[in-house]
N, C-alpha and C positions, 0 to 999 in steps of 0.2 A: 504494500500500500504506500502510495506517495502522496503526501499532503503538502504542496508547496505554498510558501508565503512570499509574495512579491512586493517589492517597493520600486516604483518607476519614477523617473524624472526625465521629461522630454522638453527640449527647447525648440520653439518654432520661430522661423525668421521669414520676413517678407520684404522684398524690395519695393521701392516706390511709395513708402509710407507718407501719408499726408499729401500725395500728389507730386512729391519731389522725387525725381529719378534716382538721386544719389542717397536718399534717406532709407534707412533699414529699420523696420519695426521688429521687436523681439518680445516673445511672451514665453513663460515657463509654466508647465502644468505637471502635477504630481499625481500619483495614485498608489495605493497599497491595499493589501488584503489577501485573502485566501485565493489561490489560483485554481486550476482545474485538477480535481482529485482523480487519481488513477489507481486501479487495482489490477494485478497480474498474477499469473501462476505459471510455474515451470514444471515440465515433466521430462525426465530423462528417458529418451527413446532407447539408447543403448550406451554402454560404457566403452572406453578405449580398449581396443584389442588388435594387436598387430598393426597393420596399416590403417585400420579404421579409427577415426577420432571419436571421442566422446561427443554425443549429439544430444542437444536439449531443445525441446519444443516450448515456445513461450506464447501465451495468449493473454490478452488484457483488454480492459475497457477504461475509457476516460470520460468522466462526467463533467458537464459544463457548470461547475460550481463557482467559477470565477466571474468577475464582472465582464459581460459581453461587450465587444466593440461596436455594437449596434444600438441605436436609440439613446446615445449618450446626450447629456445636457451640454449645450455649447455656450460659449461666451463670445459675443461679438465684440471685436476690438475696433473695427473701422468700417464705416459705410460711406458711400459716395453721396452726391447731391440727390440722386434718384433713389436713395435708400437701398441700393444694391450692396450686398455684403462684400467687402474687399478683404477682410481678414477676420477669421474666427478660429478659436481653439477649443477643444473639449475642456470642460471644467475639471474632469478627473480622468486619469488614464485607465484603460481596461486591464484586467488581470487574467483573462481567459480568452478562448476563441469562440465561445458561445454555442458549440455543438457537441453532440455525443460522438465519440470515436471508438473504434475497435481495431485491435492490431493482432497480427499473427506472425510469428517469426521463428527462426531456427538459428542456433549457435553451435559452433563446433570447436573443440579444443584437442590439440594433439601435442604430446610431449616429444621433444627432440633434444634431450639432455645436452647442454644445460639450459636450452631455450624451451619456451612453450609457444606454439603457434595457435592462433585463434582467428575465427572469422564468424560473421553473422550476416543475416539478410532477413528482410521481412516486408510486410505491407500494412499500411494504415488506411482504414476506410472511415470516411466521415459521413454521418447521416444528415439529410436535410432537416432544417428546423425553421419554424416561422417566428417572426419578430413583429412587434407592434410598429416599428419604424426602422427601415434599412436605408433611408435617404440621408446623405451627408449634409444636406442643406438645412441649416438651423431653422429656417422659416417655414419648412414644409414637414408633413408627417405622412409617410408612405409605408404602410405595412407590406410585408412580403416574406419570401423564403430565401434562405441562404444554403448553398451546398458547396462545401470546400472540396477541392480536388483531392483525389487519392494520392498517397505518397509511397514511394518505394525507397527503402533504405538498405544499405549494405556497408560492410567494412571488413578489414582484416589487419592483423598486426602480429607482433612478436613480443614476448616478455622474457626477461633474463632475471634469474634469482641471484641476489647478492649473498644471501644467507637464508636460513630457514624461515625468517620473518619478513624480509624485505625483498621487493622485486621492482624492476624498472621496465616500463613498457613503451612501445612506440607503435602507432597504428594510423591507418587512414580510414575515414568514414565519410559517407556521402548520403544525402537525402534529396531525392528528386520528387517535386510536387507538381501535379497537374493544375491547370487553371481552375479557379473557383467560379461558381455561377450564382446569379441572383435572379429572382423572379418577383416582380411587383404583383400585388394582389390582382388576379384576373389576367395577368400577362403571361408571356413566354419566358423560358429560361434564357438568360443572356450571360455569356462568359465575360469575366472581368479581365480586361487586358492588363498584362503585367503582373498578374497574381501567381503565375507559375514561377518555380524557383528551382535552383540547383545549388545546394549548400554543401560544399565539401570542406573538410578540415583535416589537418595533421595534428595528432594528439600525442602528448608526452605525459606519462603518468608514473607515479610512485605509489606502491601499495605496501602497507605495513600491517602485519597481523598483530592485533592487540591481544587476542586470546584465541581459544578454539572456536569461538562463535562469532567474533566481531573483527572486522578489519577497517583500517582507515585508508581511503583512496583519495589521492590528490591528482587532479587532471588539468593540464594546460592544453587548450585547443587553439590552433592557429588557423584562421580562415584562409582558404585557397581560392575561393570564388567570390564575386561581388555579393551574392545572396547570403553568404556566411558571415557571422560576426568577425570583426578584425581579430579578436581573441576572446577566449572565455577561460575562467579559472573556477574550478569547482572542487568542493570537499564533500565526501560522502563517507558514511559509516554503515555499510551493510551488516545486518545481523542475521545469522542463520541458526535456527533451532536444531 
């Protein structure tokens, strides 16, 4: 079970503030709260034997418990003489994607002393969901449905053990997402241009076994494509019964 808590800070900038071409307007919005909660289960299909790696099947579901990015309350910063909105920002940042998701994947581990080879692949399916407002215009309310595109993820890497407690890993991971679609009430599905993504990263990690049940994992991710974050730094403490 994964229960994330998110704290976000986003800075928006707009050129031509107040009608001056060289002027730049800037506003900052924040948001925090529980994100989308997910639950998953693992089942070992078979153990490592000879050339065959240990293979584990993973299935999970993610619930839209976070604040959805649709129907947000907007704050209008600037309007022109015709009351047309020139600059507006959300009052609060979302903490989730707003839809239910299910994923199915497989991971494999093979010992090649002193190294450990590992790989994984899977698919994430998003279910359509209706919202009271999916329009980004603060002056209008248009109910409709949202359908995020499916995502395929895969990765592979190698880990080296320094001793019985500590190991270093290096891996490559990628997640390719199809375009999302929206449908206003009574209309047809329309694909959202620019919503597809290819997020690849190079990952460097250190794992330290705290005891027989818990480990501490530190992971640095370096983005390799424009859709991936420049870098990510995460700390996890998996616990196994």
